C-alpha positions in Angstrom: -11.8 3.3 9.9 -9.5 1.8 7.2 -8.7 3.5 4.0 -8.2 1.2 1.1 -5.6 3.1 -1.0 -4.8 0.7 -3.7 -7.5 0.2 -6.4 -5.6 -1.7 -8.9 -2.4 -3.6 -9.1 -1.0 -2.9 -12.7 2.5 -4.8 -12.6 4.1 -7.2 -10.0 7.5 -8.7 -10.3 7.5 -11.1 -7.4 9.6 -9.8 -4.5 10.9 -7.1 -6.7 8.5 -4.4 -7.8 4.9 -3.3 -7.9 3.0 -0.8 -9.7 -0.3 0.2 -8.4 -2.9 3.1 -8.7 -5.2 4.9 -6.4 -8.1 6.9 -8.0 -8.8 9.9 -5.9 -12.7 10.7 -5.7 -14.3 13.7 -4.2 -16.6 11.2 -2.4 -13.7 10.2 0.0 -14.6 11.8 3.4 -11.2 13.1 4.4 -11.2 15.3 1.4 -13.9 17.6 3.1 -11.4 18.4 5.8 -8.3 18.5 3.7 -8.7 21.2 2.5 -12.3 22.5 2.5 -11.7 24.9 -0.5 -8.9 23.0 -2.2 -9.3 19.2 -1.6 -6.2 17.1 -2.0 -5.0 13.7 -1.1 -3.1 14.2 2.2 0.6 13.5 2.0 0.4 11.0 4.8 -2.2 9.0 2.7 0.2 9.0 -0.2 2.9 7.3 1.9 0.2 5.0 3.2 -0.5 4.1 -0.5 3.2 3.2 -0.7 2.9 1.1 2.5 -0.2 -0.8 1.1 1.4 -1.5 -2.3 4.6 -2.8 -0.7 2.6 -4.9 1.7 0.9 -6.7 -1.3 4.3 -7.2 -2.8 5.3 -8.8 0.5 2.4 -10.9 0.8 2.6 -12.3 -2.7 6.3 -13.1 -2.4 5.8 -14.8 1.0 2.8 -16.8 0.0 0.5 -14.8 2.2 2.3 -15.9 5.4 2.7 -12.2 6.6 -0.6 -11.3 7.8 0.5 -8.0 9.4 2.6 -5.4 7.6 3.3 -2.1 9.3 5.2 0.9 8.4 8.6 0.6 10.2 10.4 3.8 8.9 9.9 6.5 6.3 12.9 8.7 5.1 13.7 11.3 2.5 10.0 11.8 2.0 9.4 14.6 -0.5 6.2 15.9 -1.9 6.2 17.8 -5.2 2.7 18.2 -6.3 -0.9 17.8 -5.3 -3.2 14.9 -6.2 -6.8 16.1 -6.5 -10.1 14.5 -6.9 -10.4 13.1 -10.4 -6.6 12.3 -10.5 -4.9 9.0 -10.3 -2.0 8.3 -8.1 0.4 5.8 -9.6 2.8 4.2 -7.2 5.9 2.5 -8.3 7.6 0.6 -5.6 11.0 -1.2 -5.8 12.0 -3.6 -3.1 15.5 -3.2 -2.1 15.6 -6.0 0.5 13.1 -8.6 1.4 13.5 -10.7 4.5 11.2 -12.9 6.5 10.4 -10.1 9.2 11.2 -6.9 7.6 11.8 -5.1 4.2 13.1 -1.9 2.6 11.7 -0.2 -0.4 12.0 3.0 -2.5 8.8 4.5 -4.0 7.8 7.1 -6.4 4.3 8.3 -6.8 3.1 10.1 -10.0 0.1 12.1 -10.9 -0.5 13.2 -14.5 3.1 11.9 -15.4 4.6 14.4 -12.9 6.4 13.1 -9.7 4.0 13.9 -6.7 5.8 11.9 -4.0 9.0 10.0 -3.4 10.2 8.1 -0.4 12.4 5.4 1.2 10.6 3.3 3.6 10.5 0.0 5.4 8.0 -2.4 6.7 7.9 -5.0 9.4 5.7 -8.1 8.7 4.6 -11.0 10.7 1.8 -13.3 11.4 0.3 -13.5 14.8 1.0 -16.9 16.4 -2.3 -18.2 17.8 -3.3 -21.4 19.6 -6.3 -23.5 19.0 -8.4 -24.8 16.3 -10.8 -21.8 16.3 -7.9 -19.4 15.8 -6.3 -21.6 13.2 -9.6 -21.5 11.3 -9.7 -17.6 11.7 -6.1 -17.3 10.3 -7.1 -19.4 7.4 -10.1 -17.3 6.7 -8.0 -14.1 6.9 -5.5 -15.6 4.5 -8.3 -16.5 2.1 -9.9 -13.0 2.3 -6.3 -11.5 1.4 -5.9 -13.9 -1.5 -9.4 -12.8 -3.0 -8.7 -9.2 -2.4 -5.3 -9.5 -4.1 -7.1 -11.5 -7.1 -9.5 -8.6 -7.3 -6.7 -5.9 -7.4 -5.0 -7.8 -10.2 -7.9 -8.1 -12.6 
């Protein structure tokens, strides 16, 4: 199962900064277990929202050449408030270093103008190398899908 944790990109400074939001809905299935009588967005998914926002920043800055973006590390992660159904999580990600294969970021997540989460984290990014015309066509299709999703998020 894949969770899409970025609903809209509000601001983007290429290779430098991204601001995005996640609208938390009671319909999201993980909330039934976390916690049954007090549903909140799990902290690990707040960090995943940071990762996904940063991945969009990397893709855009590298002209969508990095197909795979994975969390490399997370440090100094602090949680300060809950994000409940009906709330927006606004993530502000600042790129500290962007290289071909990896990058470093600082992120702050806000809910109702209050800080909910903060972290320093890094991504590793790459594009799988595949041989053959069929694989190249699949890669082009994946890039086209990523560009379309990115355009939707920036509307």
